[in-house]
C-alpha positions in Angstrom: 88.6 134.6 120.9 87.5 135.6 124.5 84.1 134.6 123.9 85.1 131.0 123.0 87.1 130.8 126.1 84.4 132.1 128.1 82.2 129.6 126.2 84.3 126.6 126.7 84.9 127.1 130.6 81.3 127.4 131.1 80.3 124.3 129.7 83.1 122.8 131.8 82.0 124.1 135.1 78.1 122.9 134.5 79.3 119.4 133.9 81.4 118.9 136.9 78.7 118.9 139.5 77.2 116.5 136.9 80.1 114.1 136.6 80.9 114.4 140.7 77.3 112.9 141.8 76.9 110.4 139.1 80.5 108.9 140.4 80.1 109.0 143.7 76.6 108.6 144.7 75.5 106.0 141.6 72.9 108.6 140.0 73.3 110.3 136.9 72.2 114.2 136.7 68.9 113.4 135.7 68.3 111.0 139.0 68.3 107.5 137.0 70.4 104.8 139.0 73.3 103.5 137.5 73.7 99.7 137.0 76.8 98.6 138.7 78.3 95.1 138.6 79.4 93.7 141.8 81.9 90.8 142.7 78.9 88.6 143.9 77.3 87.7 140.6 74.5 90.4 140.8 73.8 93.2 138.1 71.7 96.3 139.5 69.9 93.7 141.9 69.8 90.7 139.1 71.3 87.4 140.2 73.1 86.9 136.8 74.5 83.1 136.7 78.7 82.7 136.2 78.8 80.2 133.6 79.3 81.1 130.2 75.8 81.6 128.4 75.1 79.9 124.9 75.4 82.8 123.1 78.6 84.2 125.0 80.3 80.8 124.5 83.2 81.2 122.1 82.4 77.6 119.9 83.1 77.5 116.5 79.8 77.0 114.3 79.1 74.2 112.4 79.6 73.9 108.7 76.8 74.1 106.8 77.7 72.5 103.5 80.8 70.6 102.5 83.2 71.5 100.0 83.4 69.4 96.8 87.7 69.2 96.5 87.8 66.2 93.6 89.9 68.9 91.3 86.8 68.0 88.6 85.9 70.4 86.1 82.1 71.1 86.3 80.2 71.7 83.2 78.9 75.3 82.9 75.1 76.5 83.0 75.3 79.3 80.9 77.6 80.9 78.5 80.1 83.1 79.9 80.0 81.6 83.1 83.0 81.6 85.1 84.3 78.2 86.1 83.9 76.2 89.6 86.7 76.2 91.7 86.8 72.4 91.8 89.6 72.8 95.4 89.6 74.4 99.0 90.5 78.1 99.1 90.0 78.5 102.9 93.4 79.8 103.5 94.0 81.5 100.3 95.5 85.1 100.8 93.7 87.7 97.7 94.5 91.0 98.6 96.6 93.9 97.1 100.0 92.6 98.4 99.6 88.8 96.9 97.4 86.7 95.0 97.8 82.9 96.1 95.6 81.9 93.2 98.6 83.0 90.7 101.1 80.9 91.8 99.6 78.9 90.2 96.9 80.3 87.5 99.7 82.6 85.9 101.0 81.5 82.7 104.7 81.4 84.0 103.3 78.8 86.5 101.2 75.9 84.7 103.7 74.1 83.1 105.0 72.8 87.2 101.3 72.9 88.6 99.3 71.4 85.4 96.5 74.0 86.8 94.6 75.9 83.7 96.0 79.1 82.7 94.1 82.4 83.3 92.0 83.7 80.3 93.1 85.4 77.8 90.3 88.1 79.1 92.1 88.7 82.3 95.1 90.3 80.9 92.7 92.9 79.1 92.1 96.3 80.9 88.3 97.4 80.3 89.6 99.1 77.2 90.3 95.8 76.2 94.3 96.6 75.5 96.8 93.8 76.7 98.6 93.9 79.5 101.8 92.1 80.4 100.2 91.1 83.8 96.5 90.6 84.9 94.6 93.3 84.9 93.2 95.0 88.1 89.2 94.6 87.4 90.2 90.7 87.2 92.9 90.7 90.6 90.6 89.6 92.7 89.6 85.7 91.2 86.2 85.4 93.7 84.4 87.9 92.5 83.5 85.7 90.0 84.9 82.4 90.6 83.5 80.3 93.7 84.3 76.9 95.0 82.0 74.1 94.5 79.8 72.6 97.5 77.4 70.0 98.6 74.7 72.5 99.7 71.3 72.1 98.4 69.2 74.9 97.1 67.2 76.8 99.2 64.5 77.2 96.9 63.5 75.4 94.2 65.4 75.9 91.0 64.2 74.9 87.5 66.7 76.4 85.2 67.7 74.2 82.3 70.5 75.1 80.5 70.0 75.9 76.7 71.5 72.6 75.2 68.8 70.7 77.1 66.2 73.3 76.3 66.9 73.2 72.4 67.3 68.9 73.0 63.5 68.9 74.5 63.0 71.2 71.6 63.9 69.3 68.7 63.1 65.7 70.6 59.7 67.0 70.4 59.9 67.7 66.8 60.7 64.9 65.4 
């Protein structure tokens, strides 16, 4: 115990001169100048403009895409694709305390909202057991479901759904 106390006291005493020299003279223990800002608009002898720089300006970013909110169901491109969300969800709260989606899409609320009910798969746990409420693994809707936007693909995409591929194959055989 005495050894620990002695080491701590020596470390404190060794650090005090370096701290006082750096504070009073503007020089740290390694004799490097400390950059201090003054009221004249200079930092370390370099004049800094007093106006806001574009990088530090608090300006909201421009939207990169527009959400499509026409409430029209979109055709799915492949089997088991989660449906796209045909309405805005920007301020929807989805966390451990509340899920805004369930105010319309829960099976108890679909009659009043006219929203489609959640699939029965959302009420099954990973062992296939049917639950009385939404399963925890399906609670966070935006893990799978995304809003539709008018964003253009970043890279070219030649994807064709199964029906169009099958239609081309049948059309070529006739």
